[in-house]
N, C-alpha and C positions, 0 to 999 in steps of 0.2 A: 403878200404877207403883211405889209404895213397896214392895209385896210382891214384884213382879217383880225389883226391884233387890236386895232382901234375898236372894231366891232365887239370883240370879246371883253374889252375894258368896260364898255357901256353895259353889256349884258351881265357881267359879274356884279355890277352895282345895282342894276334894276331887276334882276331875276333871282329866284331862290337857287341855291347851289346845285340842286338836282333837277333843274328845269331841262327838258329835252332840247330846247333851243341852244343851250350852252353846249350840250353834247355835239350838236351839229357844227357849231363854231370851232370847237376843239378838233373835230374831225377834219374840217377844212384846213386848219393850220397844219395838222398832221400830214395832209395830202401835199401841201406845198413843200414841207420838209422832205417828204418821201421823194417827190419829183426833183428836189435839189440834191438828193443823195445823202442827206443828213438823217440817216436811219434811226439813230438813237433818239433824236429829237422827235422824229415822226412817231416812233413807238410810244414815247411818253404821252404825246397828245392823243393818239389813238386809244391808249389804255385809259386815259382820263375820260374820254368820250364813252368808252365801254362801261366804265364804272357808273357813270350817270345813267346810261341807258338801262343797265341791269336793275337799278333802283326805281327808275321812273316809268319803265315800259313793261308790258306783259312779256313772259319768257318766249313767246313765239312771234314777237314783233319783228318785221323785216329789217328794221334799223339795227337790231342786235346782230343779225346776219351780216349786215354791212360792216359793222365794227370788227367782227371776227375775220371777215374777208380781208379787210384792210391790214389788220395785224399780221395775218398770214402772208400777205403780199410783201410786207416789210421784211419778214424773216426770209422769204424767198429771195428778195433783192440782196440780202446780206449773205446769201449762200447757206443759210441754216434751214435746209429743206425738211428735216424731221420736225422742227418746231413749226414750220409753215403748215405742214400736214395737220 
């Protein structure tokens, strides 16, 4: 987490706010929080990643599917199965 956060600080300074690399970094941080069981934090980072990907990528890009899958996984982990679906 420490290294991902350091990476995101650099990218936030050097890249435009809708750059896909920022989305990947937010996704990585979300994944760490998901694995730690901190689901609300994970969800926030996954949603941030999704917003960037929706702006910067075509609607059929596989990374959008990854974002939706990750958000669904968090809701599943939280026991909110209808939202996960």
